[in-house]
C-alpha positions as CSV (number, residue, x, y, z in Angstrom):
1,X,20.2,56.5,51.6
2,X,18.6,57.3,48.2
3,X,20.6,60.5,48.0
4,X,23.8,58.5,48.7
5,X,23.0,56.1,45.8
6,X,22.2,59.1,43.5
7,X,25.4,61.0,44.3
8,X,27.5,57.9,43.9
9,X,26.0,57.4,40.4
10,X,25.0,53.9,41.3
11,X,21.3,54.6,41.4
12,X,21.3,55.3,37.6
13,X,23.2,52.1,37.0
14,X,20.8,50.1,39.1
15,X,17.8,51.7,37.3
16,X,19.4,51.0,33.9
17,X,20.1,47.4,34.9
18,X,16.5,46.9,36.0
19,X,15.3,48.3,32.8
20,X,17.5,46.0,30.8
21,X,16.3,43.0,32.8
22,X,12.7,44.0,32.2
23,X,13.4,44.5,28.5
24,X,15.1,41.0,28.4
25,X,12.0,39.5,30.0
26,X,9.9,41.1,27.4
27,X,12.1,39.7,24.6
28,X,12.0,36.3,26.1
29,X,8.2,36.4,26.5
30,X,7.9,37.5,22.9
31,X,10.1,34.6,21.7
32,X,8.0,32.2,23.8
33,X,4.8,33.5,22.3
34,X,5.9,33.1,18.7
35,X,3.5,30.8,16.8
36,X,4.6,27.2,16.4
37,X,5.1,25.7,13.0
38,X,2.1,23.4,13.0
39,X,1.3,23.3,9.3
40,X,-2.0,24.2,7.7
41,X,-4.9,24.9,10.0
42,X,-7.5,22.1,10.0
43,X,-10.5,22.9,7.7
44,X,-14.1,21.8,7.9
45,X,-16.7,21.5,5.2
46,X,-19.7,23.8,5.5
47,X,-22.7,21.9,6.7
48,X,-26.2,22.1,5.5
49,X,-28.3,22.9,8.5
50,X,-31.1,20.5,7.6
51,X,-28.6,17.7,7.5
52,X,-27.1,18.7,10.8
53,X,-30.5,18.8,12.5
54,X,-31.5,15.4,11.0
55,X,-28.2,13.9,12.2
56,X,-28.7,15.2,15.7
57,X,-32.0,13.5,16.0
58,X,-30.6,10.2,14.6
59,X,-27.6,10.4,16.9
60,X,-29.8,10.5,20.0
61,X,-32.5,8.1,18.7
62,X,-32.5,4.5,19.9
63,X,-34.3,3.5,16.7
64,X,-31.0,2.6,15.1
65,X,-30.3,-0.2,17.6
66,X,-31.7,-3.7,17.2
67,X,-33.8,-3.6,20.4
68,X,-34.6,0.1,20.1
69,X,-32.9,0.7,23.5
70,X,-29.4,2.1,22.7
71,X,-28.4,5.2,20.7
72,X,-25.1,6.5,19.5
73,X,-25.1,8.8,22.5
74,X,-25.2,5.9,24.9
75,X,-21.5,5.5,24.4
76,X,-20.7,9.0,23.0
77,X,-22.5,11.5,25.3
78,X,-21.5,15.2,25.7
79,X,-21.8,14.7,29.5
80,X,-18.7,12.6,29.3
81,X,-16.7,14.5,26.6
82,X,-18.3,12.5,23.8
83,X,-17.2,9.2,25.4
84,X,-19.0,7.4,28.2
85,X,-16.8,7.9,31.3
86,X,-15.9,4.3,31.7
87,X,-12.9,2.2,30.7
88,X,-14.9,-0.4,28.7
89,X,-18.5,0.1,27.9
90,X,-21.5,-2.1,28.4
91,X,-23.7,-2.0,25.3
92,X,-26.6,-4.3,24.7
93,X,-28.1,-5.7,28.0
94,X,-27.4,-2.6,30.0
95,X,-29.1,0.8,30.9
96,X,-28.2,4.2,32.3
97,X,-25.4,6.5,31.3
98,X,-21.7,6.6,32.1
99,X,-20.2,5.1,35.3
100,X,-23.8,4.5,36.5
101,X,-24.5,2.1,33.6
102,X,-25.9,-1.2,34.9
103,X,-26.2,-4.6,33.4
104,X,-29.7,-6.1,33.2
105,X,-29.6,-9.4,35.3
106,X,-32.3,-10.8,33.1
107,X,-30.4,-10.2,29.8
108,X,-26.7,-9.8,30.7
109,X,-24.3,-8.4,28.1
110,X,-22.2,-11.2,26.6
111,X,-19.0,-9.2,27.3
112,X,-17.7,-5.7,27.8
113,X,-17.1,-3.7,24.6
114,X,-13.4,-4.6,24.0
115,X,-12.1,-1.0,23.6
116,X,-12.6,2.4,25.2
117,X,-15.2,4.5,23.5
118,X,-13.2,7.1,21.4
119,X,-14.0,10.8,21.6
120,X,-15.6,12.4,18.6
121,X,-13.8,15.8,18.6
122,X,-12.8,17.1,15.2
123,X,-13.4,13.8,13.4
124,X,-15.0,16.0,10.7
125,X,-11.8,17.8,10.0
126,X,-10.4,17.3,6.5
127,X,-7.6,14.8,6.7
128,X,-9.1,12.9,9.7
129,X,-9.6,9.8,7.5
130,X,-8.6,7.0,9.9
131,X,-11.2,5.7,12.3
132,X,-11.1,3.5,15.4
133,X,-8.2,2.6,17.7
134,X,-6.8,0.2,15.2
135,X,-7.5,2.2,12.0
136,X,-9.6,-0.6,10.5
137,X,-11.6,1.9,8.6
138,X,-10.0,4.5,6.5
139,X,-10.4,6.5,3.3
140,X,-8.7,4.7,0.4
141,X,-9.3,5.6,-3.2
142,X,-8.0,2.2,-4.3
143,X,-11.4,0.7,-3.2
144,X,-14.5,1.1,-5.2
145,X,-16.4,2.6,-2.3
146,X,-13.5,4.9,-1.5
147,X,-13.1,3.4,1.9
148,X,-11.2,0.3,3.2
149,X,-13.0,-1.7,5.8
150,X,-13.1,-5.3,7.1
151,X,-16.4,-5.7,5.3
152,X,-14.6,-5.9,2.0
153,X,-17.2,-7.3,-0.4
154,X,-20.1,-6.3,1.8
155,X,-19.0,-2.6,1.6
156,X,-21.1,-0.3,-0.5
157,X,-20.6,3.1,-2.1
158,X,-22.6,6.1,-0.9
159,X,-20.9,7.1,2.3
160,X,-19.5,10.6,1.9
161,X,-16.5,10.1,4.2
162,X,-14.8,7.7,6.5
163,X,-16.6,9.5,9.3
164,X,-20.0,8.6,7.9
165,X,-18.9,5.0,7.1
166,X,-17.8,4.4,10.7
167,X,-21.5,4.6,11.8
168,X,-22.1,1.2,10.2
169,X,-19.9,-0.7,12.7
170,X,-21.8,-0.1,16.0
171,X,-25.1,-1.0,14.5
172,X,-23.7,-4.4,13.3
173,X,-22.1,-5.3,16.6
174,X,-24.1,-7.6,18.9
175,X,-22.3,-6.2,21.9
176,X,-22.9,-2.6,21.0
177,X,-26.2,-2.0,19.3
178,X,-27.5,-4.9,17.3
179,X,-28.5,-7.1,20.2
180,X,-28.1,-10.8,21.1
181,X,-28.9,-13.4,18.5
182,X,-32.6,-14.1,18.1
183,X,-33.7,-10.9,20.0
184,X,-34.7,-8.9,17.0
185,X,-34.6,-9.0,13.2
186,X,-31.5,-6.9,13.0
187,X,-29.4,-9.1,15.3
188,X,-30.6,-12.2,13.3
189,X,-29.6,-10.6,10.0
190,X,-26.1,-9.8,11.5
191,X,-25.6,-13.3,12.8
192,X,-26.6,-14.7,9.3
193,X,-24.1,-12.4,7.6
194,X,-26.8,-10.4,5.9
195,X,-25.4,-6.9,6.2
196,X,-25.5,-4.8,3.1
197,X,-27.5,-7.4,1.2
198,X,-31.1,-6.5,0.1
199,X,-33.3,-7.0,3.2
200,X,-30.2,-7.2,5.4
201,X,-29.4,-5.4,8.6
202,X,-28.8,-2.0,7.0
203,X,-32.0,-2.1,5.0
204,X,-34.0,-3.1,8.1
205,X,-32.7,-0.1,10.1
206,X,-33.2,2.3,7.2
207,X,-36.7,0.9,6.8
208,X,-37.5,1.7,10.4
209,X,-36.4,5.2,10.0
210,X,-38.3,5.7,6.7
211,X,-41.5,4.5,8.4
212,X,-41.5,7.4,10.8
213,X,-43.3,10.4,9.3
214,X,-41.0,13.1,10.7
215,X,-37.9,11.3,9.5
216,X,-39.5,10.8,6.1
217,X,-40.3,14.5,5.8
218,X,-36.8,15.5,6.9
219,X,-35.1,13.2,4.4
220,X,-37.4,14.5,1.7
221,X,-35.9,17.9,2.4
222,X,-32.2,16.7,2.0
223,X,-32.5,13.9,-0.5
224,X,-35.5,15.0,-2.6
225,X,-39.2,14.1,-2.4
226,X,-39.8,10.4,-2.0
227,X,-36.1,9.4,-2.5
228,X,-35.3,6.0,-1.1
229,X,-33.6,6.2,2.3
230,X,-30.5,4.0,2.5
231,X,-28.3,3.3,5.5
232,X,-25.5,5.3,3.8
233,X,-27.8,8.3,4.0
234,X,-28.2,7.8,7.7
235,X,-24.4,7.6,8.1
236,X,-24.0,10.8,6.1
237,X,-26.5,12.7,8.3
238,X,-24.8,11.4,11.5
239,X,-21.4,12.6,10.1
240,X,-22.9,16.0,9.3
241,X,-24.0,16.4,12.9
242,X,-20.7,15.2,14.4
243,X,-18.7,17.6,12.1
244,X,-20.8,20.6,13.2
245,X,-21.5,19.8,16.9
246,X,-18.0,18.7,18.0
247,X,-15.7,20.9,16.0
248,X,-13.2,22.0,18.6
249,X,-10.7,24.6,17.2
250,X,-11.1,27.6,19.4
251,X,-9.2,26.8,22.6
252,X,-6.8,29.0,24.5
253,X,-4.0,27.2,22.5
254,X,-5.6,28.3,19.2
255,X,-6.0,31.9,20.4
256,X,-2.4,32.0,21.5
257,X,-1.2,30.7,18.1
258,X,-3.6,32.7,15.9
259,X,-4.0,36.0,17.9
260,X,-1.0,36.1,20.2
261,X,-3.2,35.8,23.3
262,X,-0.8,34.5,25.9
263,X,-1.4,31.2,27.7
264,X,-1.4,31.2,31.4
265,X,2.1,30.8,32.8
266,X,1.8,27.1,33.8
267,X,0.2,26.2,30.4
268,X,2.9,28.2,28.6
269,X,5.6,26.2,30.4
270,X,3.7,23.0,29.7
271,X,3.6,23.9,26.0
272,X,7.3,24.4,26.0
273,X,7.8,20.9,27.5
274,X,5.2,19.3,25.2
275,X,7.0,20.6,22.1
276,X,10.4,20.2,23.7
277,X,11.9,18.1,26.4
278,X,8.9,15.8,27.0
279,X,8.8,14.8,23.3
280,X,5.0,14.6,23.2
281,X,4.8,16.3,19.8
282,X,6.7,13.5,18.1
283,X,3.4,11.7,17.8
284,X,0.9,14.3,19.0
285,X,1.8,16.7,16.1
286,X,0.0,19.4,14.1
287,X,-2.9,21.5,15.1
288,X,-5.0,18.6,16.4
289,X,-2.0,17.0,18.2
290,X,-2.1,13.7,16.3
291,X,0.0,12.2,13.5
292,X,-2.8,9.7,12.8
293,X,-0.2,7.1,13.0
294,X,0.1,3.9,15.1
295,X,2.4,3.4,18.1
296,X,3.0,0.9,20.8
297,X,3.2,2.5,24.3
298,X,2.8,-0.5,26.6
299,X,-0.7,0.4,27.6
300,X,-2.2,-2.0,30.2
301,X,-4.7,-4.4,28.7
302,X,-8.2,-4.7,30.3
303,X,-11.2,-6.7,29.4
304,X,-11.9,-9.4,26.8
305,X,-9.4,-8.2,24.3
306,X,-10.1,-7.8,20.6
307,X,-10.7,-11.4,19.5
308,X,-13.1,-13.4,17.4
309,X,-15.8,-15.4,19.3
310,X,-13.9,-18.6,18.6
311,X,-10.6,-17.3,20.1
312,X,-9.9,-18.0,23.7
313,X,-7.3,-15.3,24.5
314,X,-8.0,-11.9,26.0
315,X,-5.3,-10.1,24.0
316,X,-5.6,-6.9,22.0
317,X,-2.8,-6.7,19.4
318,X,-4.1,-3.5,17.9
319,X,-3.1,-2.6,14.4
320,X,-1.7,-6.2,13.8
321,X,-5.3,-7.5,13.4
322,X,-5.8,-5.1,10.5
323,X,-2.5,-5.4,8.6
324,X,-1.3,-8.8,9.6
325,X,2.2,-7.3,9.9
326,X,4.0,-8.5,13.1
327,X,5.6,-5.1,13.4
328,X,2.2,-3.6,14.1
329,X,1.6,-5.7,17.2
330,X,0.2,-3.6,20.1
331,X,0.2,-0.4,18.1
332,X,-2.8,1.9,18.4
333,X,-3.8,5.1,16.7
334,X,-2.5,8.4,18.1
335,X,-5.6,10.2,19.4
336,X,-6.1,13.9,19.0
337,X,-5.7,15.7,22.2
338,X,-8.3,18.3,21.6
339,X,-10.6,18.5,24.7
340,X,-8.6,15.7,26.2
341,X,-9.2,17.0,29.7
342,X,-12.9,16.0,29.2
343,X,-12.4,12.5,27.8
344,X,-11.3,10.2,30.7
345,X,-10.6,7.3,31.0
346,X,-7.6,7.2,28.7
347,X,-5.9,4.6,26.5
348,X,-7.4,2.1,24.0
349,X,-8.5,0.0,27.0
350,X,-9.4,3.0,29.2
351,X,-6.7,1.9,31.7
352,X,-6.2,5.3,33.3
353,X,-8.9,7.3,35.0
354,X,-7.0,10.6,35.2
355,X,-5.0,12.8,32.9
356,X,-2.1,12.9,35.3
357,X,-2.0,9.1,35.4
358,X,-1.8,8.7,31.6
359,X,0.7,11.4,31.3
360,X,3.0,9.7,33.9
361,X,2.5,6.4,31.9
362,X,3.9,8.1,28.8
363,X,7.0,9.2,30.8
364,X,8.0,5.6,31.6
365,X,5.7,3.1,30.0
366,X,7.5,-0.1,31.1
367,X,7.6,0.9,34.7
368,X,4.0,2.0,34.5
369,X,2.8,-1.2,32.9
370,X,4.6,-3.4,35.5
371,X,3.3,-1.3,38.5
372,X,-0.2,-0.7,37.1
373,X,-2.8,0.2,39.8
374,X,-5.9,-1.7,38.8
375,X,-8.1,0.7,40.8
376,X,-7.6,3.2,38.0
377,X,-10.0,1.2,35.8
378,X,-13.6,2.3,35.7
379,X,-15.6,-0.9,35.1
380,X,-19.3,-1.1,35.7
381,X,-20.2,-4.4,37.4
382,X,-20.7,-7.4,35.0
383,X,-21.1,-10.9,36.3
384,X,-18.6,-13.3,34.7
385,X,-16.7,-10.5,33.0
386,X,-13.1,-11.2,31.8
387,X,-11.3,-8.1,33.1
388,X,-7.7,-9.1,34.1
389,X,-6.8,-12.2,32.1
390,X,-4.1,-10.3,30.1
391,X,-2.6,-8.6,33.1
392,X,-2.6,-11.9,35.0
393,X,-0.6,-13.6,32.2
394,X,3.2,-12.7,32.6
395,X,3.9,-13.8,29.1
396,X,1.3,-11.4,27.7
397,X,2.5,-8.5,29.8
398,X,6.0,-9.2,28.5
399,X,4.7,-9.2,24.9
400,X,3.1,-5.8,25.5
401,X,6.3,-4.5,27.1
402,X,8.5,-5.8,24.3
403,X,6.6,-3.9,21.6
404,X,6.9,-0.5,23.4
405,X,8.2,2.4,21.2
406,X,8.7,5.1,23.8
407,X,11.9,5.9,25.7
408,X,11.7,7.2,29.3
409,X,11.5,10.9,30.0
410,X,12.2,12.5,33.4
411,X,10.0,15.3,34.5
412,X,9.6,16.8,37.9
413,X,6.2,17.0,39.6
414,X,6.0,20.7,38.8
415,X,6.8,20.0,35.1
416,X,4.1,17.3,35.0
417,X,1.6,19.8,36.5
418,X,2.6,22.3,33.8
419,X,2.1,19.7,31.1
420,X,-1.4,19.0,32.3
421,X,-2.1,22.7,32.4
422,X,-1.2,22.9,28.7
423,X,-3.4,19.9,27.9
424,X,-6.2,21.7,29.7
425,X,-5.5,24.7,27.4
426,X,-6.6,22.5,24.5
427,X,-10.2,22.7,25.6
428,X,-12.7,24.5,23.4
429,X,-15.4,25.5,25.8
430,X,-17.9,26.3,23.0
431,X,-17.6,22.8,21.6
432,X,-17.7,21.3,25.0
433,X,-21.0,23.0,25.8
434,X,-22.4,21.8,22.5
435,X,-23.9,23.8,19.7
436,X,-27.2,21.9,19.3
437,X,-27.0,19.9,22.5
438,X,-29.3,17.0,23.4
439,X,-32.8,17.2,21.8
440,X,-35.8,17.2,24.1
441,X,-37.4,14.4,22.0
442,X,-36.7,12.3,18.9
443,X,-39.1,11.4,16.1
444,X,-39.4,7.7,17.1
445,X,-40.8,8.8,20.5
446,X,-38.3,6.6,22.2
447,X,-36.5,7.9,25.4
448,X,-33.6,10.3,25.0
449,X,-30.7,9.7,27.3
450,X,-29.7,13.0,29.0
């Protein structure tokens, strides 16, 4: 049979055709592996090792909390992708980590933390100057401190970045770290509005740290012998650690873009959809997959909402509460997608427990909002908690829906799977494993959550 094809001259034609097809496949593959136009690579300041080591100890030390029982790591732990693995955290009045966190029946939390604990990946990159889901803290040279915050007149200079300044918020929150009124000197100062004042909450916390010999010695090395330790210094050390520990810029995606190392086929197809038909890159742009802007995507609302104590509603109107601009209602900051496969649950309210679920929400936000499966929420038990007031209010659901910015996108199940494969290719395994990790002990001698 082969001789027949050879004599007829068709064998050579077939071989030539196959060669041309193979060449065409190579050309197509080369085109697909061309680097994307993502703009400048993110850059990170070089960190002084003594500052990083000091920041690591402070990050895991409960000494910064009013009752000395909660650390930064309680809600931002590497075991849970620098989050805490639940939709809405339990802060003061609870113990244990992640989904196993339990409320203390003798000292119940007043409410859940209103928003999902945001991940810390790449917050130390230059240009990442907007913090929190609503952007209520951001670098702004128009302010004397260089940072705009809700504290306004209580804000002080000395924080070296928006990242270091964000450390001041959890320690001032009764629900997060300060404690209930009357429980300790820090919570009392907060309730009396004594924040950055002499002898106020920040001074009390800084004084605790300064009284511990090892911290005193370590601050001497970075500030100078006997220099006064201010809360701003504590924030700066925490930021140094976060910049170093959770820098995530060596994923398969990075290696594909920088070195031409091809992604796995499913991830490559997912990347094509991400930057093409799915439209994800319209908001999740640049190297870190965020425009640092604010968008309304009809995310289901869980929990007590973002409200003052005197307000009775359970709404979270997002950016509106910062700007006062009605057009900002229900808008939230675009999160970076680096290591996103590790950071469930997703959304400002932690409404979705899986990456697939939140991807499908983005494809058709209005349908997803109206058909939301409440079993997706990961909510540790809390007696008397307000969990579903917003979703039980048809008028509020309609307000969330009316603000939606996204248009529906149709993808097949296979295309969704490819998109998820691409998102998983944004994982930097070195950063995920941690560079310093969790310390064995901290200078205060208090327990370290592992």
